[in-house]
N, C-alpha and C positions, 0 to 999 in steps of 0.2 A: 786672410795669409793660411795656405794649407801648412802644417806643419808634418805631412806624413805624404809615403809615396805607395803605391800601388805595390814596387816593387820591394817593399820592407815587409808588410802586413796585408789581411785581409783587409777592406774598408766597405763599411756599408755607407749609402747613396741614398738617397731620399731626393731623386729630379721632378721639377713640377712646369709644365707646361701652361704656361696664362695666356689663354686663344680670347681672340674677341666672342665666344660667345659659349666657350666651355672653360673647364679648367680641368686638366690631365696630371696626375701623378705616378713615380715609378719606384716602387725602391727593387735595389739591386745589390748584389755582392761586388767586386771586384779583387782579383784575386792575385799573387803574385806568376805564379805561373799558367794559369789557365783563364778560358774566356769567363766574361763576368755570368752570372746566374740572376735570371729577372724571379724575385721570390712573388710580384703580385703587381698586377696593374690597376688604378681608375679613374674614370674620367665620366664628369658630371656635368651635364647642360648647365649653364644658369638660368635663370629666369625670362623665358622667351618674352622679350617688352615686344609690344604691337605696334610703340614709336622708341625709335631710340633717344636718350637722353643721357647723357654722361652721367652725370649724378645717382642717379636710376642704376647707370649698368656699374660704376664702382662701388656699391651697397652690397647687388648680386654677386658681384665676383666674389668681395671679401667673405662674405657668406660661403659660397659656392670652394673657397679655398679650402676655407676653415674646413668642411666637409672632407673634402678629399686628403688633407694633410692628417684630420685624426682616423681617417680609414687605414690610411700606411702605418701610422702609430700603433695598429690592432694586430698589424703584421710582422711586426717587429720580432727579431728570434729573443727566444728564451736566451739572456745572460748576457742578451743589450742593451741598456736604457736610449740610445738616442743612435740618431745618421751620426758617422765623422764627421758630414759634408750634405750640403743640401744645396741644391743648383734649382734656380731658380730662372727660365727661360721665357723672355717676353716677346709674343706674335704683336703683331699691329692691333691694333692704334696705340699701344704702349708703347713705343719707340722710336725713336728717329734716327737714320744713321747716315753717311757720308764715308765715300771715300774719297779719299784728297790727291790727288797726282802733285809730289814736292821734286818739283825742277830748278837745279841751281847748275845754267851752263858756265863754261869756263870756271873748271873745277883748280885748274892750274897755280892760277893765285892762293887759292885756299886751301889748309889743313883742314882735313875731315876728323874730329877726333869726335870720341864718346857725348863728350858734354857740348860740344857743337849740333851735334843732331839731336841731342835731349833737349837743348832749345830752342832748336826748332820746333821738334815735335810740342813743345810744350804752345809758343805762337800760338801752332795751330787748333789745337785744343780751345785757347783760350777765344779764339777768332770765334768757331763752332759754337761754342757754351754760350756768348752773348745774342747769339742767333736767336736763342732758347731760354726762357726765362722759368725759375723752379724745376730743373733739370738737374741730373749728379749721371757722371763718367759712367758708364758700362764697361767698354771697351775702346783696349787704343789697341792697335795691332799693325807693326810693320808687315803687309804681304811679301815684298821681298824687297830686296836693294837693289837696283843698276846701276853701278858705277861703271864709267868709259872712263875715255884719257883727256876728254871735253866736257863731262858731265855728269850730276847725280841726280838719279830719280828714285824716290823713294814713296809708293801707294802704301799710302795709311787710312786705315779704315777704323772709325770714329763709329764711336753708337750713345745716346743717351735715353735716361728713363728720365719718368716724373719720380724726381724725390720723396713726395710721401707717399707717393706708392710705395718706393723701396725702405720708405721707413719704416710702412704697416707691415710689411710681408713680414720684418727682422720682426715685430712684435710678436706675428701670429707664430711663428717659427718658434722665440724664446718660449712662450704660453702654451706650446704644444710639444715641444720637443727638450724642450730648455737650453740649455746655452750650447752652442756648437756652430762650426766656420758655414759663412751659406756666400756662394756665389751667385752673380747676376751677371744675366746675356743676353744678347739677341738672337734671335732664331738665324735672319740669314747668316752670321758670324756661328752659328752651330752646326745649322745645315751643310755647308760649305765644307767646313772641318771635318766632319764626319761622312760627307758622301765621297770623300778623297779616298777612305780607306776599304768603298765597299765597289767602288766604279773608277771609270777612267773618266775623268770631267774638265784634261785636258785641253778635249776639244769648247769653243765657245760653247755655251748650256745658257740656257733659262730656267729657272726653279719656277713653277707658278704653284705657288701655296694658296688652295681657296682655303679660305676659313667662314667660319659663320656668317661673319658680318663684313669681310674686305676678304681681297684680293690681293697677294703679293708677289710681284715678281722681280726675282733677283738673276740680275746678271752676271755670271759668270765667264772671265776670257782672260785667256791666255794664264792661265791659274793665279788669277787675280778676282777677290768679288771686287767688283768695277761696281754695281748699281745698284738700288734699289727701287721701286716704284710701289706704291700702292693704290687702289682706290674703294670705295665703299658700296661692294658690290659681292657677295658672297651668296653662300646656299639660302640662309634663310630668305634672302629676297625671295628665290623661288619656291620658298614656303607659306610665305605672307601671300603669295598672289593664289597659291593653292587653296591656300585658306578662305581667303574672300571670293573665290569660284564656286568654292563647296560649300562657303558657310560654316565649316568647320573648325572647331579650337586650334590652334598653332600645334599643339601636341599629335593630334589628331592627322594633322598635314604632314606631317613630319615625319607620321609612319606609312602615311598614302604614298610621301614620295619612293619610300624603301620597296615597297608592294609594286611599284611602278617598274625601278629600278630593276628586278628579279623577276619581273613581266607577271607577276601574280594576279595583274585586276582582270575583273571581267571587259571583254572588247570594247562596248564603249563605254567603261572609266579612263581604260587607258586610252582611248581614246583622246576622250575631253583632255585627257591628264598631258597628253602628248602635244597639244592646241600651245596650252600654259607654256611648259617646257622651249617650246619652241618658240611664243612672241617673248618672253622672260629670257633667252639665252640672248635673243637679237640684241636686247639693250646690253648682256652681259660683253659680249663681243663689242660692241662700240667702244666699251671703255679699253677694251683688250686691243681692239686696234687704234684708239687714241694714244694708249703708251708709246707704241712704237713710232704713231709719227712723230710723239714730242720730245721723242731719242731718239738720235739718230745712231747713238753707241746699241741699243734694242735693236734695231731694225737690221743691223747686220745678223744678228742670228738667228740660224734654224733651226735649230735643236729648243724643243720644249720636253722639259722631265714633271711632270704634273705631280702633286702631292697633297691628298686631301682624303673624304670622306666619300660616301656614294653619290653625292651631290655633286664632289667633283669632279667622277666618271663621266654624269653627263657635261657640265662645259665641256668635258675633254674631245668629246664627242663633236663641240662646234667650233674647237679652238681652230679650225681652217678656214677660218669666216674671215682673213687676211687672203684677198683672191689674187692681190698682183705678186705673191712670196709664196713659192713651195717651202711647206714647214713639214719637218718631221715631229712627232707626238708622239711622246710612252706615261707609265704611267708606274711609277715605283710602288712596287707590292711587297709585302712581308716577306716574302719568300728570300730579298735580297741581303738579310740581314739572316737568317736562319742559323748559316755556320758563324756568325759571330757572337750566338750568346748560350744558358745552357739554359731552357726555356722550366723552372722545376712544376708546372705547371702544363708541360706539354705544347712542341708548337700549334701556333695554329695561322691560318691566312688570314684573320681577323686583329692579328694582333696591330694595336697604334703607331703608326709610323713613326710620329712624330717624338711619342715618348721612348722608342728605340732609339730614335738620332739624336737625342739628351742623353740617352745614357750610354751609347757608343762614343760620344763626341766625350763626357766622360771622364772615360774608360782608358781612352786615348789622352787626356788631359794627366791623370794619374803617373800612366806610363813613361812621360817623357817629361815630368813635373822633375 
């Protein structure tokens, strides 16, 4: 539990983004009367594994997290021993989430009290946890409460994380920084709350978060974080295909893809990469389209907001693959956050979007505490 507030003193924060193929970290100050100052950011890719194995992924994840945390520790300002708060944000596949719409018709016979609502929510949490063994609650949040003369409607967002992983991260934080406050959150919850401060998300919107190994689709509708869907295809799928075609190591294929995006390749090489991109993104589009077909709620939205790296820009260009429906597609740029932070080392268009989202969320968290 936090025992401080941004309104009473300067707060030093370390936030981490636990992604499917990398770990990012950001160190920043939150101030009582001005925007946060970003001191440093770091993102280190995990070991690039030819074949996915969860045990090997976890080992690589912890090793990478330790490196990122150590990099942030070196940048802690003189006079400070440790962060006042550490926030750890999980992207898929390290969490599961659900938005449950609790409905109670014919309210007149009932007296709605805090205890009644607390028990109602506790029942939903128990039911959700029973579906996933070895998990721990990350978030429980009432999106809003709609009470009419004859019904009660509560959209409840719940997320679970892997208990053993949370305990392991707690150990690393204690070892690297010492005893401090630690909070865990899921990326959909953080993004939903942070983006409300930089753009209008009152219309139906689908966030498309393209990571290294996974893609998350996050549906926001009527001001509610309504549903999330994930499928196991991200930027690294494309990089592995390039590696196989050119017989390159995975790291070289990563840079080749960057050159392709910048249009810095020789014409023949560009053409060959283009063919790989078209064939590979066709499979991504199939997953994308199937997600819409499986969920009637997703199929009702026309607006897509992409979040991710250079690979995400490529997939964005192919996102209009659902021919039956017109879609509006845009990419979230670092420019959207320019006026919300003071950048110690100056603003750059290459700033890490996910880390700025986590920093903005934490700042708002302290402001409203």
